[in-house]
C-alpha positions as a Markdown table, in Angstrom:
| # | Residue | x | y | z |
|---|---|---|---|---|
| 1 | Unk | 57.5 | -178.9 | -44.3 |
| 2 | Unk | 55.8 | -177.3 | -47.3 |
| 3 | Unk | 52.2 | -178.3 | -48.0 |
| 4 | Unk | 51.3 | -178.1 | -51.7 |
| 5 | Unk | 48.1 | -178.8 | -53.6 |
| 6 | Unk | 48.0 | -179.4 | -57.3 |
| 7 | Unk | 44.8 | -178.9 | -59.4 |
| 8 | Unk | 44.7 | -180.2 | -62.9 |
| 9 | Unk | 41.7 | -178.9 | -65.0 |
| 10 | Unk | 40.5 | -181.4 | -67.6 |
| 11 | Unk | 37.5 | -180.9 | -69.9 |
| 12 | Unk | 37.3 | -183.5 | -72.7 |
| 13 | Unk | 41.1 | -184.1 | -72.5 |
| 14 | Unk | 41.2 | -187.9 | -73.2 |
| 15 | Unk | 43.9 | -187.3 | -75.8 |
| 16 | Unk | 46.3 | -185.4 | -73.6 |
| 17 | Unk | 45.6 | -186.1 | -69.9 |
| 18 | Unk | 47.6 | -189.3 | -69.9 |
| 19 | Unk | 50.7 | -187.6 | -71.3 |
| 20 | Unk | 50.5 | -184.8 | -68.7 |
| 21 | Unk | 50.1 | -187.3 | -65.8 |
| 22 | Unk | 53.1 | -189.3 | -67.1 |
| 23 | Unk | 55.1 | -186.0 | -67.1 |
| 24 | Unk | 53.8 | -185.3 | -63.6 |
| 25 | Unk | 55.0 | -188.7 | -62.4 |
| 26 | Unk | 58.6 | -187.7 | -63.5 |
| 27 | Unk | 58.6 | -184.5 | -61.6 |
| 28 | Unk | 61.3 | -184.1 | -58.9 |
| 29 | Unk | 58.8 | -182.2 | -56.7 |
| 30 | Unk | 57.2 | -185.6 | -55.8 |
| 31 | Unk | 60.3 | -187.0 | -54.0 |
| 32 | Unk | 61.2 | -183.9 | -52.0 |
| 33 | Unk | 61.4 | -184.8 | -48.3 |
| 34 | Unk | 60.3 | -181.3 | -47.2 |
| 35 | Unk | 57.2 | -181.2 | -49.4 |
| 36 | Unk | 53.8 | -182.9 | -48.8 |
| 37 | Unk | 51.9 | -183.1 | -52.0 |
| 38 | Unk | 48.2 | -183.6 | -52.9 |
| 39 | Unk | 47.1 | -183.9 | -56.5 |
| 40 | Unk | 43.5 | -183.5 | -57.8 |
| 41 | Unk | 42.6 | -184.2 | -61.4 |
| 42 | Unk | 39.5 | -182.0 | -61.8 |
| 43 | Unk | 37.5 | -183.5 | -64.7 |
| 44 | Unk | 34.5 | -181.3 | -65.2 |
| 45 | Unk | 31.5 | -182.0 | -67.5 |
| 46 | Unk | 33.6 | -184.4 | -69.7 |
| 47 | Unk | 31.7 | -186.1 | -72.5 |
| 48 | Unk | 34.6 | -188.3 | -73.5 |
| 49 | Unk | 36.9 | -190.8 | -71.7 |
| 50 | Unk | 38.9 | -188.3 | -69.8 |
| 51 | Unk | 38.0 | -189.7 | -66.4 |
| 52 | Unk | 38.8 | -193.3 | -67.3 |
| 53 | Unk | 42.0 | -192.4 | -69.0 |
| 54 | Unk | 43.1 | -190.3 | -66.0 |
| 55 | Unk | 42.3 | -193.1 | -63.5 |
| 56 | Unk | 44.0 | -195.7 | -65.6 |
| 57 | Unk | 47.1 | -193.6 | -66.0 |
| 58 | Unk | 47.3 | -192.8 | -62.3 |
| 59 | Unk | 46.9 | -196.5 | -61.5 |
| 60 | Unk | 50.0 | -197.3 | -63.5 |
| 61 | Unk | 52.2 | -194.6 | -62.0 |
| 62 | Unk | 53.4 | -195.7 | -58.5 |
| 63 | Unk | 54.9 | -192.3 | -57.7 |
| 64 | Unk | 51.7 | -190.4 | -58.0 |
| 65 | Unk | 49.1 | -193.0 | -57.3 |
| 66 | Unk | 48.9 | -192.5 | -53.5 |
| 67 | Unk | 48.9 | -188.7 | -53.9 |
| 68 | Unk | 46.2 | -188.4 | -56.6 |
| 69 | Unk | 42.4 | -188.2 | -56.6 |
| 70 | Unk | 40.6 | -188.1 | -59.9 |
| 71 | Unk | 37.4 | -186.0 | -59.4 |
| 72 | Unk | 34.5 | -186.4 | -61.8 |
| 73 | Unk | 32.3 | -183.3 | -61.6 |
| 74 | Unk | 29.1 | -183.4 | -63.7 |
| 75 | Unk | 29.0 | -179.7 | -64.5 |
| 76 | Unk | 31.5 | -178.2 | -67.0 |
| 77 | Unk | 33.1 | -174.8 | -66.5 |
| 78 | Unk | 36.7 | -174.0 | -65.5 |
| 79 | Unk | 35.7 | -171.1 | -63.2 |
| 80 | Unk | 33.1 | -173.1 | -61.4 |
| 81 | Unk | 35.6 | -176.0 | -60.9 |
| 82 | Unk | 38.3 | -173.6 | -59.8 |
| 83 | Unk | 36.0 | -172.2 | -57.1 |
| 84 | Unk | 35.1 | -175.6 | -55.8 |
| 85 | Unk | 38.7 | -176.7 | -55.7 |
| 86 | Unk | 39.9 | -173.6 | -53.9 |
| 87 | Unk | 37.1 | -173.8 | -51.4 |
| 88 | Unk | 38.0 | -177.4 | -50.5 |
| 89 | Unk | 41.8 | -177.0 | -50.3 |
| 90 | Unk | 43.1 | -178.5 | -47.1 |
| 91 | Unk | 43.5 | -176.2 | -44.2 |
| 92 | Unk | 47.3 | -176.6 | -43.9 |
| 93 | Unk | 48.0 | -175.9 | -47.6 |
| 94 | Unk | 50.6 | -173.2 | -48.2 |
| 95 | Unk | 50.9 | -173.2 | -52.0 |
| 96 | Unk | 48.7 | -174.2 | -54.9 |
| 97 | Unk | 49.8 | -175.2 | -58.4 |
| 98 | Unk | 47.2 | -174.9 | -61.1 |
| 99 | Unk | 47.6 | -176.5 | -64.6 |
| 100 | Unk | 45.5 | -177.4 | -67.6 |
| 101 | Unk | 45.2 | -181.0 | -68.6 |
| 102 | Unk | 46.3 | -180.5 | -72.2 |
| 103 | Unk | 49.8 | -179.1 | -71.6 |
| 104 | Unk | 53.2 | -180.9 | -71.4 |
| 105 | Unk | 55.9 | -180.2 | -68.8 |
| 106 | Unk | 59.2 | -179.2 | -70.4 |
| 107 | Unk | 61.5 | -180.8 | -67.8 |
| 108 | Unk | 61.4 | -182.8 | -64.6 |
| 109 | Unk | 62.2 | -179.9 | -62.4 |
| 110 | Unk | 59.5 | -177.6 | -63.7 |
| 111 | Unk | 57.1 | -177.7 | -60.8 |
| 112 | Unk | 59.9 | -177.7 | -58.2 |
| 113 | Unk | 61.4 | -174.6 | -59.8 |
| 114 | Unk | 58.0 | -173.0 | -60.0 |
| 115 | Unk | 57.4 | -173.6 | -56.3 |
| 116 | Unk | 60.9 | -172.5 | -55.3 |
| 117 | Unk | 60.5 | -169.3 | -57.3 |
| 118 | Unk | 57.3 | -168.5 | -55.3 |
| 119 | Unk | 58.8 | -169.6 | -52.0 |
| 120 | Unk | 61.7 | -167.2 | -52.3 |
| 121 | Unk | 59.8 | -164.3 | -53.8 |
| 122 | Unk | 57.7 | -161.4 | -52.5 |
| 123 | Unk | 55.3 | -162.2 | -55.3 |
| 124 | Unk | 51.9 | -163.8 | -54.6 |
| 125 | Unk | 52.0 | -165.9 | -57.8 |
| 126 | Unk | 54.5 | -167.3 | -60.3 |
| 127 | Unk | 53.5 | -168.1 | -63.9 |
| 128 | Unk | 55.2 | -170.4 | -66.3 |
| 129 | Unk | 56.4 | -169.4 | -69.8 |
| 130 | Unk | 54.2 | -171.0 | -72.5 |
| 131 | Unk | 55.9 | -172.5 | -75.6 |
| 132 | Unk | 53.9 | -173.3 | -78.7 |
| 133 | Unk | 53.7 | -176.9 | -79.8 |
| 134 | Unk | 53.4 | -176.7 | -83.6 |
| 135 | Unk | 53.2 | -180.4 | -84.3 |
| 136 | Unk | 49.6 | -180.4 | -85.4 |
| 137 | Unk | 50.5 | -177.7 | -88.0 |
| 138 | Unk | 53.4 | -179.6 | -89.5 |
| 139 | Unk | 51.5 | -180.0 | -92.8 |
| 140 | Unk | 50.3 | -176.4 | -93.0 |
| 141 | Unk | 53.3 | -173.9 | -93.4 |
| 142 | Unk | 51.0 | -170.9 | -93.6 |
| 143 | Unk | 49.4 | -171.6 | -90.2 |
| 144 | Unk | 52.8 | -172.3 | -88.7 |
| 145 | Unk | 53.9 | -168.8 | -89.7 |
| 146 | Unk | 50.7 | -167.3 | -88.3 |
| 147 | Unk | 51.1 | -169.2 | -85.0 |
| 148 | Unk | 54.8 | -168.2 | -84.7 |
| 149 | Unk | 54.0 | -164.5 | -85.3 |
| 150 | Unk | 51.0 | -164.2 | -83.0 |
| 151 | Unk | 51.6 | -164.4 | -79.2 |
| 152 | Unk | 52.0 | -162.3 | -76.1 |
| 153 | Unk | 55.1 | -161.4 | -74.2 |
| 154 | Unk | 56.1 | -163.3 | -71.1 |
| 155 | Unk | 56.2 | -160.6 | -68.5 |
| 156 | Unk | 55.3 | -159.8 | -64.9 |
| 157 | Unk | 51.6 | -159.1 | -64.3 |
| 158 | Unk | 49.5 | -161.4 | -66.5 |
| 159 | Unk | 49.0 | -165.0 | -65.5 |
| 160 | Unk | 49.3 | -167.8 | -68.0 |
| 161 | Unk | 46.3 | -169.9 | -66.9 |
| 162 | Unk | 47.9 | -173.1 | -68.3 |
| 163 | Unk | 50.5 | -173.4 | -65.5 |
| 164 | Unk | 51.0 | -171.1 | -62.4 |
| 165 | Unk | 51.5 | -171.3 | -58.6 |
| 166 | Unk | 49.9 | -169.1 | -56.0 |
| 167 | Unk | 50.2 | -168.7 | -52.2 |
| 168 | Unk | 47.2 | -170.4 | -50.7 |
| 169 | Unk | 46.3 | -167.7 | -48.1 |
| 170 | Unk | 45.9 | -165.2 | -51.0 |
| 171 | Unk | 43.9 | -167.4 | -53.3 |
| 172 | Unk | 41.5 | -168.5 | -50.6 |
| 173 | Unk | 39.9 | -165.1 | -50.6 |
| 174 | Unk | 39.1 | -165.1 | -54.3 |
| 175 | Unk | 36.2 | -166.6 | -56.3 |
| 176 | Unk | 35.9 | -166.4 | -60.0 |
| 177 | Unk | 32.6 | -165.3 | -61.7 |
| 178 | Unk | 30.4 | -168.0 | -63.2 |
| 179 | Unk | 30.6 | -167.9 | -66.1 |
| 180 | Unk | 34.1 | -166.4 | -66.8 |
| 181 | Unk | 35.7 | -166.7 | -70.3 |
| 182 | Unk | 39.1 | -165.4 | -69.4 |
| 183 | Unk | 39.8 | -166.8 | -65.9 |
| 184 | Unk | 43.5 | -166.0 | -65.9 |
| 185 | Unk | 42.8 | -162.4 | -66.7 |
| 186 | Unk | 40.3 | -162.0 | -63.9 |
| 187 | Unk | 42.6 | -163.7 | -61.4 |
| 188 | Unk | 45.6 | -161.6 | -62.5 |
| 189 | Unk | 43.5 | -158.4 | -61.9 |
| 190 | Unk | 42.6 | -159.6 | -58.4 |
| 191 | Unk | 46.2 | -160.4 | -57.5 |
| 192 | Unk | 48.0 | -157.4 | -58.9 |
| 193 | Unk | 45.5 | -154.9 | -57.4 |
| 194 | Unk | 45.2 | -156.6 | -54.0 |
| 195 | Unk | 41.5 | -157.4 | -54.7 |
| 196 | Unk | 41.0 | -153.9 | -56.3 |
| 197 | Unk | 42.4 | -152.0 | -53.3 |
| 198 | Unk | 45.3 | -150.3 | -55.1 |
| 199 | Unk | 46.6 | -149.7 | -58.5 |
| 200 | Unk | 48.1 | -152.7 | -60.3 |
| 201 | Unk | 51.6 | -153.8 | -59.2 |
| 202 | Unk | 52.8 | -156.3 | -61.8 |
| 203 | Unk | 55.6 | -157.5 | -59.7 |
| 204 | Unk | 53.1 | -159.4 | -57.5 |
| 205 | Unk | 52.7 | -161.9 | -60.4 |
| 206 | Unk | 56.2 | -162.9 | -61.5 |
| 207 | Unk | 56.9 | -164.4 | -64.9 |
| 208 | Unk | 59.3 | -167.3 | -64.2 |
| 209 | Unk | 62.5 | -167.1 | -66.3 |
| 210 | Unk | 63.4 | -170.8 | -65.7 |
| 211 | Unk | 60.0 | -172.7 | -65.9 |
| 212 | Unk | 58.2 | -173.3 | -69.2 |
| 213 | Unk | 55.6 | -175.7 | -70.6 |
| 214 | Unk | 54.3 | -176.7 | -74.0 |
| 215 | Unk | 50.8 | -176.0 | -75.3 |
| 216 | Unk | 49.1 | -177.0 | -78.5 |
| 217 | Unk | 48.0 | -174.1 | -80.8 |
| 218 | Unk | 44.7 | -174.0 | -82.7 |
| 219 | Unk | 44.7 | -176.2 | -85.8 |
| 220 | Unk | 42.8 | -174.1 | -88.3 |
| 221 | Unk | 42.1 | -170.4 | -89.1 |
| 222 | Unk | 38.6 | -170.9 | -87.8 |
| 223 | Unk | 40.0 | -172.1 | -84.4 |
| 224 | Unk | 42.4 | -169.2 | -84.3 |
| 225 | Unk | 39.5 | -166.8 | -84.9 |
| 226 | Unk | 37.2 | -168.5 | -82.3 |
| 227 | Unk | 40.1 | -168.4 | -79.8 |
| 228 | Unk | 40.7 | -164.7 | -80.4 |
| 229 | Unk | 37.0 | -163.8 | -80.2 |
| 230 | Unk | 36.7 | -165.7 | -76.9 |
| 231 | Unk | 39.6 | -163.7 | -75.5 |
| 232 | Unk | 38.2 | -160.4 | -76.6 |
| 233 | Unk | 34.7 | -161.3 | -75.3 |
| 234 | Unk | 36.1 | -162.5 | -72.0 |
| 235 | Unk | 38.1 | -159.2 | -71.6 |
| 236 | Unk | 34.9 | -157.2 | -72.1 |
| 237 | Unk | 33.0 | -159.5 | -69.7 |
| 238 | Unk | 35.7 | -159.0 | -67.1 |
| 239 | Unk | 35.7 | -155.3 | -67.5 |
| 240 | Unk | 32.0 | -155.3 | -66.4 |
| 241 | Unk | 33.0 | -157.0 | -63.2 |
| 242 | Unk | 36.0 | -154.7 | -62.6 |
| 243 | Unk | 33.8 | -151.6 | -62.6 |
| 244 | Unk | 31.7 | -152.8 | -59.7 |
| 245 | Unk | 34.8 | -154.1 | -57.8 |
| 246 | Unk | 36.6 | -150.8 | -58.1 |
| 247 | Unk | 33.5 | -149.0 | -56.9 |
| 248 | Unk | 33.2 | -151.1 | -53.8 |
| 249 | Unk | 34.0 | -149.1 | -50.6 |
| 250 | Unk | 35.6 | -151.8 | -48.5 |
| 251 | Unk | 37.3 | -155.2 | -48.6 |
| 252 | Unk | 34.3 | -156.9 | -47.3 |
| 253 | Unk | 32.1 | -155.3 | -50.0 |
| 254 | Unk | 34.5 | -156.6 | -52.6 |
| 255 | Unk | 34.5 | -160.1 | -51.2 |
| 256 | Unk | 30.7 | -160.1 | -51.1 |
| 257 | Unk | 30.7 | -159.1 | -54.8 |
| 258 | Unk | 33.1 | -161.9 | -55.7 |
| 259 | Unk | 30.9 | -164.4 | -53.8 |
| 260 | Unk | 27.8 | -163.2 | -55.6 |
| 261 | Unk | 29.5 | -163.3 | -59.0 |
| 262 | Unk | 30.6 | -166.9 | -58.2 |
| 263 | Unk | 26.9 | -167.8 | -57.7 |
| 264 | Unk | 26.0 | -166.0 | -61.0 |
| 265 | Unk | 24.2 | -163.3 | -59.0 |
| 266 | Unk | 24.3 | -159.6 | -60.1 |
| 267 | Unk | 26.0 | -160.3 | -63.4 |
| 268 | Unk | 23.2 | -158.8 | -65.6 |
| 269 | Unk | 23.2 | -155.7 | -63.4 |
| 270 | Unk | 26.9 | -155.3 | -63.8 |
| 271 | Unk | 26.7 | -155.6 | -67.6 |
| 272 | Unk | 23.8 | -153.1 | -67.7 |
| 273 | Unk | 25.9 | -150.5 | -65.9 |
| 274 | Unk | 29.0 | -151.3 | -67.9 |
| 275 | Unk | 27.1 | -150.7 | -71.2 |
| 276 | Unk | 26.2 | -147.3 | -70.0 |
| 277 | Unk | 29.9 | -146.3 | -69.8 |
| 278 | Unk | 31.4 | -146.8 | -73.3 |
| 279 | Unk | 34.7 | -145.4 | -72.1 |
| 280 | Unk | 35.2 | -148.5 | -69.9 |
| 281 | Unk | 34.9 | -150.9 | -72.8 |
| 282 | Unk | 37.8 | -153.3 | -73.4 |
| 283 | Unk | 36.8 | -153.5 | -77.0 |
| 284 | Unk | 37.4 | -149.8 | -77.8 |
| 285 | Unk | 38.9 | -149.7 | -81.4 |
| 286 | Unk | 41.2 | -146.8 | -80.9 |
| 287 | Unk | 44.2 | -149.0 | -79.9 |
| 288 | Unk | 43.8 | -151.6 | -82.7 |
| 289 | Unk | 46.0 | -149.6 | -85.1 |
| 290 | Unk | 48.5 | -148.4 | -82.4 |
| 291 | Unk | 51.0 | -151.1 | -83.5 |
| 292 | Unk | 50.8 | -150.3 | -87.2 |
| 293 | Unk | 53.9 | -148.2 | -87.0 |
| 294 | Unk | 54.9 | -149.1 | -83.5 |
| 295 | Unk | 57.7 | -151.3 | -82.2 |
| 296 | Unk | 61.4 | -150.7 | -81.8 |
| 297 | Unk | 63.2 | -148.1 | -83.9 |
| 298 | Unk | 64.1 | -149.5 | -87.2 |
| 299 | Unk | 64.8 | -148.4 | -90.8 |
| 300 | Unk | 62.1 | -147.1 | -93.1 |
| 301 | Unk | 62.6 | -150.1 | -95.4 |
| 302 | Unk | 61.8 | -152.6 | -92.6 |
| 303 | Unk | 58.7 | -150.5 | -91.7 |
| 304 | Unk | 57.5 | -150.6 | -95.2 |
| 305 | Unk | 58.1 | -154.3 | -95.6 |
| 306 | Unk | 56.2 | -155.0 | -92.3 |
| 307 | Unk | 53.4 | -152.6 | -93.1 |
| 308 | Unk | 51.1 | -154.9 | -95.2 |
| 309 | Unk | 51.3 | -157.7 | -92.6 |
| 310 | Unk | 50.6 | -155.4 | -89.7 |
| 311 | Unk | 47.7 | -153.8 | -91.6 |
| 312 | Unk | 46.3 | -157.2 | -92.3 |
| 313 | Unk | 46.5 | -158.1 | -88.6 |
| 314 | Unk | 44.9 | -154.9 | -87.5 |
| 315 | Unk | 42.0 | -155.5 | -89.9 |
| 316 | Unk | 41.7 | -159.0 | -88.5 |
| 317 | Unk | 41.5 | -157.7 | -85.0 |
| 318 | Unk | 38.8 | -155.2 | -86.0 |
| 319 | Unk | 36.7 | -158.2 | -87.2 |
| 320 | Unk | 37.5 | -160.1 | -84.0 |
| 321 | Unk | 36.3 | -157.2 | -81.8 |
| 322 | Unk | 33.2 | -156.6 | -83.8 |
| 323 | Unk | 32.2 | -160.2 | -83.4 |
| 324 | Unk | 33.0 | -160.1 | -79.7 |
| 325 | Unk | 31.0 | -156.9 | -79.3 |
| 326 | Unk | 28.0 | -158.5 | -81.1 |
| 327 | Unk | 28.1 | -161.5 | -78.7 |
| 328 | Unk | 28.5 | -159.2 | -75.7 |
| 329 | Unk | 25.5 | -157.2 | -76.6 |
| 330 | Unk | 23.5 | -160.4 | -77.1 |
| 331 | Unk | 24.9 | -161.7 | -73.8 |
| 332 | Unk | 26.1 | -164.9 | -75.4 |
| 333 | Unk | 28.8 | -166.0 | -72.9 |
| 334 | Unk | 28.6 | -169.8 | -73.0 |
| 335 | Unk | 31.6 | -171.2 | -74.8 |
């Protein structure tokens, strides 16, 4: 028997949580005889009707109704909610599946395949491949082109925080800082380095080649900009934590630091130390223009045709990093 917990993070997701729960009810994972499943919808700090929509949807879905609890936490914050969920996972749990409340599952075997990938792998986590849902941009061809061109490669190492599975005994040791703007980046760093005990081994977080999910892209240029600033700011914020964690001399010292960060203790000190070492900055501008002439070998004509677009993107990223740097120096981390 395999014991599996599912945590669904929902913050003001009244528009999408019902669709995700309908997708969940169609998952083949639910009817597997060798799997015992527990599902938690983790509504945190919602100011809309997410909780009532989730409860109403669960009530109408016989397949998931007896397996599902809808939690209504008054405080918002994904990292805070993640920590609470992980701390309360049942003692016999072997695997945990995390997902966001605004995604859609591509097929009915998605979660079972994700779990099987992890079960038969030496990796400690498996992450799903994100696919952009461009429906909200159907009347804006320019933004559709922007959304299609911008993205990250699906590869081993990084976690896509929208949908991933982790072995429970590994994840129990980890706590996320509160606040934390890029939770999946922080978690990835913890997993691939064995809690900062060795250099990163990307193969410990496998990118699934058969599991994917849909997610909605930002609906305006301003939303794109805010999203990119948040990622850049979060990476710099995480870099401040990494410095202290790498400097720790033992596993217990690193665990103690994680627990302190999860209680928002010692964060200001870590930022102060980080700012004294500019070389550790994740916002260093020297790599912004590295892709200007980079990429696969191609003809000079193609390089020249792409150059204006790449230059425009590089200049955009300079603005993003400058804004993220300004917010970091002012210690504005609430998002």
